[in-house]
C-alpha positions as CSV (number, residue, x, y, z in Angstrom):
1,M,-4.4,14.7,-20.0
2,I,-1.9,14.9,-17.2
3,M,-2.4,11.9,-14.9
4,T,-1.5,11.5,-11.2
5,I,1.4,9.4,-10.3
6,S,-0.3,7.8,-7.3
7,M,2.9,7.5,-5.3
8,D,3.3,8.1,-1.6
9,T,6.1,6.7,0.6
10,I,9.4,5.8,-1.0
11,T,12.9,4.8,0.3
12,L,16.0,5.7,-1.8
13,S,19.5,4.3,-1.4
14,I,22.3,6.7,-2.3
15,P,25.9,5.2,-2.3
16,V,28.7,6.8,-0.3
17,N,30.4,8.5,-3.2
18,E,27.2,10.3,-4.1
19,F,26.6,12.2,-0.8
20,K,28.5,14.2,1.8
21,V,27.8,14.5,5.5
22,I,28.6,18.1,6.6
23,D,27.2,17.8,10.1
24,V,28.0,14.5,11.7
25,R,26.4,15.5,15.0
26,K,22.9,15.3,13.5
27,F,23.1,11.5,13.4
28,K,22.8,9.1,16.4
29,P,25.5,8.0,17.0
30,Y,27.6,10.7,15.4
31,F,28.6,9.8,11.9
32,A,32.1,8.5,12.1
33,P,32.9,6.1,9.2
34,I,36.0,4.1,9.1
35,N,38.8,4.4,6.6
36,Q,37.9,1.5,4.3
37,Y,41.5,1.2,3.1
38,D,42.9,0.8,6.6
39,T,43.1,-3.0,7.4
40,D,43.2,-2.5,11.2
41,E,40.1,-0.3,11.1
42,R,38.3,-2.9,9.0
43,I,39.2,-5.7,11.5
44,R,38.1,-3.6,14.5
45,F,34.8,-2.7,12.7
46,L,34.1,-6.4,12.1
47,Q,34.9,-7.3,15.7
48,E,33.0,-4.4,17.4
49,H,30.0,-4.1,15.1
50,R,29.8,-7.6,13.4
51,G,30.1,-6.0,10.0
52,I,27.3,-3.4,10.2
53,K,26.7,-0.1,11.9
54,K,23.6,2.1,11.5
55,Y,23.5,5.9,11.9
56,I,20.0,7.3,12.4
57,Q,18.6,10.8,11.9
58,N,14.8,11.4,12.2
59,P,13.4,14.9,11.7
60,P,13.2,17.0,14.8
61,T,9.8,17.8,16.2
62,S,10.4,21.5,15.6
63,Y,10.2,20.9,11.8
64,R,6.9,19.0,12.2
65,D,5.5,21.7,14.5
66,Q,6.1,24.2,11.7
67,G,4.2,22.0,9.3
68,L,7.3,21.0,7.4
69,V,7.8,17.4,6.4
70,Y,11.4,16.1,6.3
71,P,12.7,12.6,5.4
72,N,13.9,10.0,7.7
73,L,17.6,9.2,7.3
74,R,19.7,6.1,7.9
75,I,23.3,5.4,6.9
76,D,24.2,1.8,6.8
77,E,27.9,1.2,7.1
78,S,28.9,-2.4,6.4
79,I,31.5,-4.9,5.4
80,R,30.1,-7.9,3.7
81,R,32.2,-10.5,2.0
82,N,35.1,-8.1,2.3
83,I,33.2,-5.4,0.4
84,Y,32.8,-2.1,2.1
85,G,29.5,-0.2,1.8
86,C,28.2,3.0,3.3
87,N,24.8,3.9,1.8
88,L,22.4,6.7,2.7
89,K,18.7,5.6,3.0
90,V,16.2,8.4,2.5
91,T,12.5,7.7,3.3
92,F,9.8,10.2,2.6
93,S,6.3,10.7,1.3
94,C,6.3,12.5,-2.1
95,P,3.1,14.6,-1.6
96,K,3.8,15.3,2.1
97,L,7.3,16.5,1.3
98,I,6.1,19.3,-1.1
99,W,2.6,20.0,0.3
100,G,2.6,18.7,3.9
101,Q,-0.4,16.5,3.1
102,S,-1.4,13.6,0.9
103,F,-5.0,14.4,0.0
104,E,-3.6,15.7,-3.3
105,E,-1.6,13.3,-5.5
106,V,1.5,14.2,-7.4
107,T,1.9,14.1,-11.2
108,D,4.8,13.6,-13.6
109,S,5.3,17.3,-13.7
110,H,6.1,17.4,-9.9
111,F,9.2,15.3,-10.2
112,S,11.7,18.2,-10.4
113,L,9.9,20.0,-7.5
114,I,10.2,16.9,-5.3
115,V,13.9,16.4,-6.2
116,D,14.7,20.1,-5.5
117,T,12.8,20.1,-2.3
118,L,14.5,16.9,-1.1
119,I,17.9,18.4,-1.8
120,K,17.1,21.5,0.3
121,R,15.7,19.4,3.2
122,L,18.7,17.1,3.1
123,F,21.0,20.1,3.4
124,D,19.1,21.3,6.5
125,M,19.8,17.8,7.9
126,G,23.5,18.1,7.2
127,I,23.7,16.2,3.9
128,V,24.9,17.5,0.6
129,V,23.6,15.5,-2.4
130,K,23.3,16.3,-6.1
131,E,20.3,16.1,-8.4
132,N,21.4,13.1,-10.4
133,A,22.2,11.1,-7.3
134,I,18.6,11.4,-6.2
135,K,17.1,10.7,-9.7
136,N,19.3,7.6,-10.1
137,A,19.0,6.4,-6.5
138,V,17.9,2.8,-6.1
139,V,14.4,2.3,-4.7
140,H,14.1,0.1,-1.6
141,T,10.5,0.9,-0.6
142,L,7.7,1.8,-3.0
143,H,4.1,2.7,-2.1
144,Y,1.8,3.2,-5.0
145,C,-1.6,4.6,-4.0
146,A,-4.9,6.1,-5.1
147,N,-7.7,8.0,-3.5
148,I,-11.0,6.5,-4.4
149,P,-14.1,8.8,-3.9
150,F,-17.4,7.0,-3.2
151,P,-20.8,8.5,-3.6
152,S,-21.5,8.3,0.1
153,E,-19.8,7.3,3.4
154,E,-22.3,4.4,3.7
155,E,-21.1,3.0,0.4
156,A,-17.4,3.5,1.3
157,R,-17.9,1.6,4.6
158,M,-19.9,-1.1,2.8
159,F,-17.0,-1.5,0.4
160,L,-14.4,-1.9,3.2
161,N,-16.7,-4.4,5.1
162,R,-17.0,-6.5,1.9
163,M,-13.2,-6.3,1.3
164,S,-12.7,-7.8,4.7
165,N,-14.4,-11.0,3.5
166,I,-12.3,-11.6,0.4
167,S,-9.2,-13.8,0.0
168,L,-6.0,-13.0,-2.0
169,K,-4.0,-15.4,-4.1
170,A,-0.8,-17.3,-3.7
171,W,1.4,-14.3,-2.9
172,F,-0.8,-13.9,0.2
173,E,-1.2,-17.5,1.3
174,N,0.6,-16.7,4.6
175,N,-0.7,-13.2,5.0
176,T,-2.3,-11.6,8.0
177,K,-5.5,-9.7,7.4
178,T,-6.9,-7.1,9.7
179,F,-10.2,-5.2,9.7
180,A,-9.2,-2.4,12.0
181,N,-9.9,1.0,13.5
182,D,-13.7,0.4,13.9
183,G,-14.0,-0.8,10.3
184,N,-12.1,2.1,8.8
185,A,-9.3,0.0,7.3
186,V,-8.6,-3.4,5.8
187,R,-5.0,-4.6,5.4
188,F,-3.6,-7.7,3.7
189,H,0.1,-7.9,4.5
190,T,3.2,-10.1,4.5
191,D,6.7,-8.9,5.5
192,I,7.5,-7.7,1.9
193,F,4.2,-6.7,0.4
194,E,0.9,-5.1,1.6
195,I,-2.4,-4.0,0.1
196,V,-4.2,-1.6,2.3
197,F,-7.7,0.0,2.0
198,Y,-8.7,2.6,4.5
199,L,-10.9,5.7,4.9
200,K,-8.4,8.5,4.3
201,Y,-9.9,11.3,6.3
202,Y,-11.0,9.2,9.3
203,D,-7.6,7.5,9.4
204,V,-6.0,10.9,9.8
205,L,-8.0,11.4,13.0
206,E,-6.7,8.2,14.6
207,K,-4.6,8.6,17.6
208,G,-1.0,7.4,18.1
209,N,0.0,4.3,16.2
210,R,-3.5,3.4,15.2
211,S,-3.2,5.3,11.9
212,V,-2.8,3.0,8.9
213,G,-1.5,5.8,6.7
214,R,1.4,6.5,9.1
215,K,2.8,9.8,10.3
216,T,0.0,12.2,9.7
217,T,0.9,15.8,9.4
218,L,-0.3,19.0,11.1
219,Q,-2.0,20.1,7.8
220,E,-3.8,16.8,7.5
221,K,-5.1,16.7,11.1
222,A,-6.2,20.3,10.9
223,T,-8.2,19.7,7.7
224,A,-9.8,16.4,9.0
225,K,-10.8,18.0,12.3
226,K,-12.4,21.0,10.5
227,L,-14.3,18.7,8.1
228,L,-15.4,16.5,11.0
229,K,-16.7,19.5,12.9
230,E,-18.6,20.7,9.8
231,G,-19.9,17.2,9.1
232,K,-18.4,17.3,5.7
233,I,-15.8,14.5,5.7
234,P,-15.4,13.2,2.1
235,P,-16.1,9.5,1.6
236,V,-12.7,8.7,0.2
237,V,-11.1,5.2,0.4
238,R,-7.3,5.2,0.0
239,V,-5.7,2.1,-1.5
240,E,-2.0,1.6,-1.1
241,M,0.2,-1.2,-2.6
242,R,3.3,-1.3,-0.6
243,F,6.5,-3.1,-1.9
244,N,9.2,-3.3,0.7
245,G,12.7,-4.3,-0.5
246,T,14.5,-4.3,-3.8
247,R,13.7,-7.9,-4.5
248,P,9.9,-7.6,-4.0
249,I,9.9,-4.4,-6.1
250,R,11.7,-6.2,-8.9
251,T,9.5,-9.3,-8.7
252,H,6.1,-7.5,-8.5
253,L,6.9,-4.8,-11.1
254,K,8.1,-7.6,-13.4
255,T,4.8,-9.4,-12.9
256,A,2.6,-6.2,-13.3
257,L,4.5,-4.4,-16.0
258,G,6.4,-7.2,-17.8
259,I,9.7,-5.4,-17.3
260,E,12.6,-7.2,-15.8
261,K,15.3,-5.1,-14.1
262,Q,17.8,-5.8,-11.4
263,Y,16.7,-2.7,-9.6
264,W,14.6,0.3,-10.2
265,T,15.6,4.0,-9.8
266,F,13.5,6.9,-8.5
267,Q,13.2,8.4,-11.9
268,E,12.0,5.1,-13.4
269,V,9.3,4.4,-10.9
270,F,8.0,8.0,-10.8
271,D,5.8,7.4,-13.8
272,S,2.0,7.7,-14.0
273,L,1.5,4.8,-16.5
274,K,3.6,2.4,-14.4
275,S,1.8,3.3,-11.2
276,R,-1.7,3.0,-12.6
277,K,-0.8,-0.2,-14.5
278,T,0.7,-1.8,-11.4
279,Q,-2.3,-0.9,-9.2
280,K,-4.8,-2.1,-11.9
281,Y,-3.0,-5.4,-12.2
282,Y,-3.3,-6.3,-8.6
283,W,-6.9,-5.0,-8.4
284,D,-7.8,-7.2,-11.3
285,Q,-6.2,-10.2,-9.5
286,I,-8.7,-9.5,-6.6
287,I,-11.9,-9.1,-8.6
288,N,-11.1,-11.8,-11.2
289,E,-11.5,-14.4,-8.4
290,P,-15.2,-15.4,-8.7
291,L,-15.7,-15.7,-4.9
292,N,-14.2,-12.3,-4.3
293,K,-16.5,-10.8,-6.9
294,I,-19.4,-12.4,-5.1
295,C,-18.4,-10.9,-1.8
296,L,-18.0,-7.4,-3.3
297,S,-21.2,-7.4,-5.2
298,T,-24.7,-6.6,-4.1
299,V,-27.4,-9.2,-4.6
300,S,-31.2,-9.5,-3.9
301,D,-31.9,-12.3,-1.4
302,P,-35.6,-12.9,-2.5
303,D,-34.6,-12.9,-6.1
304,I,-31.9,-15.6,-5.6
305,C,-34.3,-17.9,-3.7
306,E,-37.1,-17.5,-6.2
307,K,-34.9,-18.1,-9.2
308,V,-33.3,-21.2,-7.6
309,L,-36.7,-22.7,-6.8
310,E,-38.0,-21.8,-10.2
311,K,-35.1,-23.3,-12.1
312,Y,-34.9,-26.5,-10.0
313,P,-38.6,-27.5,-9.4
314,D,-37.6,-31.2,-9.0
315,E,-34.2,-30.7,-7.2
316,R,-34.0,-32.0,-3.7
317,I,-34.3,-29.2,-1.1
318,K,-31.2,-30.6,0.6
319,Y,-29.0,-29.7,-2.4
320,I,-30.7,-26.3,-2.8
321,S,-30.2,-25.6,0.9
322,E,-26.5,-26.6,0.8
323,A,-25.8,-24.4,-2.2
324,L,-27.6,-21.4,-0.8
325,G,-26.1,-21.9,2.7
326,L,-22.6,-22.1,1.3
327,F,-23.2,-18.9,-0.7
328,Y,-24.5,-16.9,2.3
329,I,-21.8,-18.2,4.7
330,T,-19.1,-17.1,2.2
331,K,-20.6,-13.6,2.0
332,S,-21.0,-13.4,5.7
333,L,-17.8,-15.0,7.1
334,G,-15.5,-14.5,4.1
335,V,-13.7,-16.7,1.6
336,K,-10.7,-17.5,3.7
337,R,-12.6,-18.5,6.8
338,I,-15.1,-20.8,5.0
339,K,-12.2,-22.4,3.1
340,A,-10.3,-23.1,6.3
341,I,-13.4,-24.5,8.0
342,T,-14.2,-26.8,5.1
343,K,-10.6,-28.1,4.9
344,L,-10.4,-28.6,8.7
345,R,-13.8,-30.5,8.9
346,Q,-13.5,-32.4,5.7
347,N,-10.5,-32.0,3.3
348,R,-9.0,-29.9,0.5
349,K,-11.0,-31.7,-2.3
350,A,-14.2,-31.0,-0.4
351,W,-13.4,-27.2,-0.5
352,Y,-12.9,-27.2,-4.2
353,D,-16.1,-29.1,-4.8
354,K,-18.0,-26.6,-2.6
355,R,-16.3,-23.7,-4.3
356,K,-17.5,-24.9,-7.7
357,M,-21.0,-25.2,-6.3
358,I,-21.0,-21.6,-5.0
359,I,-19.6,-20.2,-8.3
360,F,-22.1,-22.2,-10.3
361,L,-25.0,-20.9,-8.2
362,A,-23.8,-17.3,-8.5
363,R,-23.2,-17.4,-12.2
364,R,-26.5,-19.1,-13.0
365,F,-28.9,-17.3,-10.7
366,I,-27.5,-14.1,-9.4
367,K,-27.7,-10.8,-11.1
368,E,-24.9,-9.0,-9.5
369,D,-24.7,-5.3,-8.8
370,D,-21.0,-4.6,-9.1
371,T,-21.3,-0.8,-8.6
372,L,-18.6,-0.7,-5.9
373,I,-16.2,-2.7,-8.0
374,K,-16.7,-0.3,-10.9
375,I,-16.0,2.8,-8.8
376,V,-12.5,1.5,-7.9
377,T,-11.8,0.2,-11.4
378,S,-12.8,3.4,-13.1
379,V,-10.4,5.4,-10.9
380,L,-7.5,3.0,-11.4
381,E,-8.1,2.9,-15.2
382,N,-8.4,6.6,-15.8
383,K,-7.0,8.7,-12.9
384,P,-7.9,12.4,-13.2
385,L,-5.5,15.2,-12.7
386,Q,-6.8,15.9,-9.2
387,L,-9.9,14.9,-7.3
388,G,-10.4,18.3,-5.8
389,L,-10.4,17.0,-2.2
390,P,-10.6,19.5,0.6
391,I,-7.1,20.5,1.8
């Protein structure tokens, strides 16, 4: 069975000897590199630009008005530790590049089409580059993603609401979490790594910079508006795991895949097994935390109370009330918030004692309905060829 790659945005770095600029005027400022072998030019470059100069080229609006998606380009010319560099950074969305939308997901078989299309688009932007240079380009940004269809919009929104109450592990200790766009999106992010969950079609309809998915296309907007008018917007939650920088990519892929590399190339990361295994690893990190699983599961309030009173006929009501109170506060306010409140008003040890109490209560008395968890897990474990989403 052919599996989807589940890859969206990516940034490739191509060294100076692997590309040629045939129209310097398309960049701002005009591309005018120094002669790296001229000592005077090197000194002047260091004095005037402090060792780095950037040349930017973003796609003209005329391309986007035609429904054509082009990459964003940046050339970084630099002298660091007396070493000259002049690398081309190419940022694009794989599905948007070839289809103009990301409702469909690319497969292993689309790699050649993406490379060929990118070569043609770069030529339009005044850049000549060969196939091998793109395939072997070093990856600086990598967004693995998946579209998760829920049975109903109510369940999709319920999932996002519950996700807003979970807490992530050590790699997110200093994270910022947002529950944004009227409950359409939940984002956990640091400077180098993000996990984002959002309603795919509703996000396309967001105005300006409110879109979590970033840079929606004409095709996507037209489709979403048509479905909204018809009242047929699919209840699809998009999950994206965004690695920003070669070091985070190296670190996180080593953790998820058990493969240690100094850097990853485009051809190496464009692999369905790697993408699914990486996403499944981080999803497992979320749901394997007992308190997160409590937040994401559905429970029956009367059943819990009845079972607790039945099992502990001689237990003091004070203990029962505290255990149940902590349980419901955690489900309502979220793990991170109740943890912070407990540590502030008492201490760290008190939090771990109360955490044990909540987990003990849940495991002993609560029959969890983890339907929402299973929906996400099943997609990440066994991605179909396509979901057949409206496009």
